[in-house]
C-alpha positions as CSV (number, residue, x, y, z in Angstrom):
1,M,78.9,86.8,58.3
2,P,76.8,85.6,62.0
3,V,73.0,84.6,61.2
4,R,70.5,86.7,62.7
5,A,67.1,87.1,62.7
6,E,66.0,89.7,60.6
7,H,62.7,92.0,61.6
8,D,63.3,94.8,58.7
9,R,60.9,94.4,56.2
10,A,62.8,97.1,54.2
11,V,66.0,94.8,54.5
12,L,64.4,92.0,53.3
13,A,62.1,93.6,50.4
14,E,65.4,94.9,49.2
15,L,67.3,92.0,49.4
16,L,64.4,89.9,47.5
17,G,63.1,91.9,45.2
18,R,66.7,91.5,42.9
19,D,65.0,88.8,42.6
20,P,61.2,88.9,42.0
21,V,59.9,86.0,39.8
22,L,62.5,83.9,42.4
23,H,61.1,85.2,45.5
24,A,57.4,86.1,44.6
25,Y,56.0,83.9,47.9
26,E,58.4,85.5,50.0
27,L,57.9,88.9,49.0
28,G,54.3,88.5,49.5
29,D,54.9,87.1,53.0
30,L,56.4,90.1,53.5
31,D,52.7,92.2,53.4
32,D,50.5,92.3,57.0
33,F,48.5,89.3,55.9
34,F,51.3,86.9,56.3
35,W,54.1,88.7,58.0
36,P,52.6,87.2,61.9
37,Y,53.0,83.7,60.8
38,T,56.9,84.4,59.4
39,S,60.8,84.3,60.7
40,W,63.3,85.4,58.8
41,F,67.2,85.0,58.8
42,R,69.6,86.4,57.0
43,S,73.5,86.2,56.7
44,G,74.7,88.7,54.1
45,D,72.5,88.7,51.5
46,A,71.1,85.0,51.9
47,V,67.5,84.9,53.3
48,A,65.9,82.3,54.1
49,L,61.5,82.2,55.4
50,L,60.0,79.7,58.4
51,Y,56.5,80.1,57.5
52,H,54.3,79.1,60.4
53,G,50.7,79.0,58.3
54,F,51.2,75.4,58.7
55,D,51.8,72.7,60.2
56,P,54.7,71.3,60.0
57,P,55.9,75.2,59.0
58,T,57.8,75.0,55.9
59,L,61.4,76.5,55.4
60,L,61.7,78.7,52.0
61,A,65.4,78.8,51.0
62,F,65.7,79.7,46.8
63,A,69.1,80.8,45.0
64,R,70.3,81.0,41.6
65,P,73.4,78.3,40.9
66,A,75.8,81.2,41.6
67,E,74.3,82.7,44.5
68,T,74.0,79.3,46.8
69,A,77.1,79.0,48.7
70,G,76.1,81.5,51.3
71,L,72.7,80.0,51.6
72,S,74.0,76.7,52.0
73,A,76.1,78.4,54.8
74,L,72.6,79.8,55.9
75,L,70.6,76.6,56.3
76,G,73.7,74.8,58.1
77,E,73.4,77.5,60.9
78,L,70.1,77.4,61.0
79,A,69.6,73.6,61.3
80,S,70.0,73.2,65.1
81,V,67.5,75.4,65.7
82,L,64.7,74.1,63.2
83,P,61.2,72.6,64.4
84,A,61.7,68.9,64.9
85,R,59.4,68.4,61.5
86,V,59.7,71.1,59.1
87,Y,58.3,70.7,55.0
88,A,61.0,72.5,53.3
89,H,61.0,74.4,49.6
90,L,64.5,74.2,48.6
91,S,66.8,75.3,45.5
92,P,68.7,72.6,44.1
93,G,71.7,71.4,46.3
94,L,71.0,73.0,49.3
95,E,69.4,70.0,51.4
96,S,72.7,68.7,51.5
97,A,72.9,71.7,54.2
98,L,70.4,69.9,56.4
99,T,71.5,66.5,57.0
100,A,73.6,66.5,59.6
101,V,70.7,67.4,62.0
102,F,67.9,65.8,59.8
103,R,66.3,63.1,57.9
104,V,65.6,64.6,54.8
105,E,63.1,63.2,52.9
106,S,62.2,63.8,48.9
107,A,58.4,64.5,48.3
108,A,58.8,66.3,44.5
109,A,61.0,68.3,42.1
110,H,59.0,71.6,41.2
111,R,59.0,74.0,38.6
112,K,58.9,77.7,39.4
113,M,57.3,79.5,36.4
114,A,56.1,83.1,35.5
115,L,53.6,84.7,33.2
116,T,56.2,85.7,30.3
117,D,54.1,85.9,27.2
118,P,50.7,87.9,28.2
119,G,49.4,88.1,24.4
120,R,49.2,83.7,24.8
121,L,46.8,84.6,27.8
122,A,44.5,87.1,26.2
123,S,43.8,84.3,23.6
124,V,41.7,82.7,26.2
125,S,38.3,84.0,27.1
126,P,37.6,84.5,31.1
127,A,35.3,82.6,33.0
128,G,34.4,82.3,36.7
129,V,32.9,84.5,39.5
130,P,34.9,86.1,42.4
131,L,34.7,84.0,45.7
132,G,34.4,84.7,49.2
133,R,34.3,83.4,52.4
134,E,30.9,82.4,52.4
135,D,31.5,80.1,49.5
136,L,33.7,78.1,51.7
137,P,32.1,74.6,51.7
138,A,31.5,74.8,48.3
139,V,35.6,75.1,48.1
140,A,36.0,72.6,50.5
141,R,34.4,70.4,48.8
142,L,35.7,71.1,45.3
143,Y,39.2,70.6,46.6
144,A,38.1,67.5,48.7
145,A,36.9,65.7,45.8
146,A,40.2,67.4,43.4
147,Y,42.6,68.4,44.8
148,P,43.0,66.7,48.6
149,G,45.9,67.7,50.6
150,N,46.6,70.9,48.7
151,W,48.2,74.0,50.1
152,F,44.8,76.0,51.0
153,D,44.2,78.2,54.2
154,P,40.5,79.8,53.9
155,R,42.1,82.8,54.8
156,M,43.2,83.2,51.2
157,L,40.0,83.7,49.8
158,D,40.4,86.8,52.0
159,T,42.0,88.6,49.3
160,G,39.5,88.5,46.8
161,R,41.2,87.1,44.2
162,Y,39.7,83.8,44.0
163,V,36.8,83.1,41.0
164,G,35.0,79.9,40.5
165,V,33.0,78.5,37.7
166,R,29.4,76.9,38.3
167,D,27.7,74.0,36.6
168,G,24.1,75.2,38.0
169,D,24.4,75.0,41.8
170,E,28.0,72.6,42.1
171,L,31.1,74.8,42.3
172,V,32.8,72.9,39.6
173,A,36.7,75.1,38.8
174,V,38.5,77.2,40.8
175,A,41.8,79.4,40.6
176,G,43.0,81.6,43.7
177,V,46.3,82.8,44.4
178,H,48.9,81.8,47.3
179,V,50.4,85.1,47.5
180,W,49.0,88.8,46.2
181,S,51.0,91.4,46.7
182,P,50.1,95.1,45.5
183,V,53.1,96.4,47.6
184,H,56.1,94.5,46.1
185,R,53.9,93.9,42.7
186,V,54.2,90.3,42.7
187,A,51.2,87.2,42.8
188,A,51.8,83.5,43.4
189,L,48.6,81.8,41.0
190,G,47.6,78.6,43.3
191,N,45.1,76.3,44.5
192,V,44.0,75.4,40.5
193,T,41.7,72.6,40.0
194,T,38.9,71.0,37.9
195,L,36.1,68.0,38.6
196,P,37.7,65.1,37.5
197,R,34.7,64.2,35.2
198,L,34.8,67.9,33.8
199,R,38.5,68.5,33.0
200,G,39.3,68.8,29.4
201,R,37.0,71.6,29.0
202,G,39.5,74.3,29.7
203,L,38.0,75.7,32.7
204,A,40.6,75.8,34.3
205,A,42.2,77.9,31.6
206,A,39.4,80.6,32.0
207,A,39.2,80.6,35.6
208,V,43.5,81.0,35.3
209,A,42.7,83.2,32.8
210,A,39.7,85.7,34.9
211,V,42.5,85.8,38.2
212,C,45.1,86.9,36.1
213,A,42.8,89.4,34.2
214,G,42.0,90.9,37.9
215,L,45.8,90.8,38.8
216,R,46.9,92.9,36.0
217,D,46.4,96.5,37.6
218,S,48.3,95.7,41.2
219,V,51.2,93.2,39.9
220,D,54.3,93.2,38.1
221,H,55.1,89.6,38.1
222,V,52.3,86.8,38.2
223,T,54.1,83.7,39.0
224,L,53.3,79.8,40.6
225,N,54.7,76.4,41.3
226,V,54.0,73.6,39.6
227,R,54.8,69.9,40.3
228,A,57.2,68.3,37.1
229,D,55.2,65.7,36.9
230,N,52.5,67.3,36.7
231,R,52.7,67.2,32.4
232,A,49.5,68.2,32.1
233,A,49.5,71.4,34.3
234,V,53.0,72.6,32.7
235,R,51.2,71.9,29.6
236,L,48.2,74.4,30.5
237,Y,50.5,77.1,32.1
238,E,52.9,76.8,29.0
239,R,50.1,77.2,26.6
240,L,48.9,80.4,28.7
241,G,51.9,81.9,28.3
242,F,53.8,80.7,31.8
243,T,57.7,79.8,31.2
244,T,60.0,77.8,33.8
245,V,62.3,80.3,35.4
246,A,63.9,78.1,38.0
247,D,63.6,74.3,39.7
248,Y,63.5,73.6,43.3
249,H,62.6,70.9,45.3
250,E,60.0,70.1,48.3
251,Y,61.5,68.0,51.4
252,K,60.1,66.5,54.7
253,L,62.1,67.0,57.3
254,T,62.8,65.1,60.2
255,A,65.1,65.5,63.0
256,F,66.8,62.8,64.2
257,G,65.7,61.0,67.6
258,H,61.9,62.5,66.5
């Protein structure tokens, strides 16, 4: 089946909504907040997303093991029309579909996790106050000190789903979302961190609990991505009731000749 650019959000929502915990990020990107930064491609039931909100753009392509063949074929067709430099989030094995056009450098193994046991989350006392654009300088300082190079876009504060913990006037912990879609009933937590000197005190857990409490009425699936080798973060999320639902890898792609 030929590859086509897909512009029908209803079609994409139906296909991605078959597995909302695997495709939470893509479902969130169907909302007006992110849609202008996206390009979508489809062949049959296989869907790939190119997100232009960062430089270089990010390719997202996920499938369960039994469904990778169609997505691999789609990526093989897309490879020659992608930008020369791309960051890619791919289900295991899909990177091989791109090696004829790109030099593929593995960045890190990651886990997709979903909140499957909210009872554990209820055992943590939420803490923190809502953050908005006026807090951007403090947020930027915190990320520079505690989480440099993270996937934070200042526009994410406009979701109203960021929570910060302060020590006096200093912002010392933060938790938020990468996507939040009441329309598609999904959210993906992200940009969670604590100042190094205050780690181990439960501040991140309390902020995550506050964010999740604020999401409870608007979403059915709360998910997140985490590096597989970040054992402290994985243990934290497991303690809060999250379980691993899929693995994926992040890659740096550079077209040959560039």
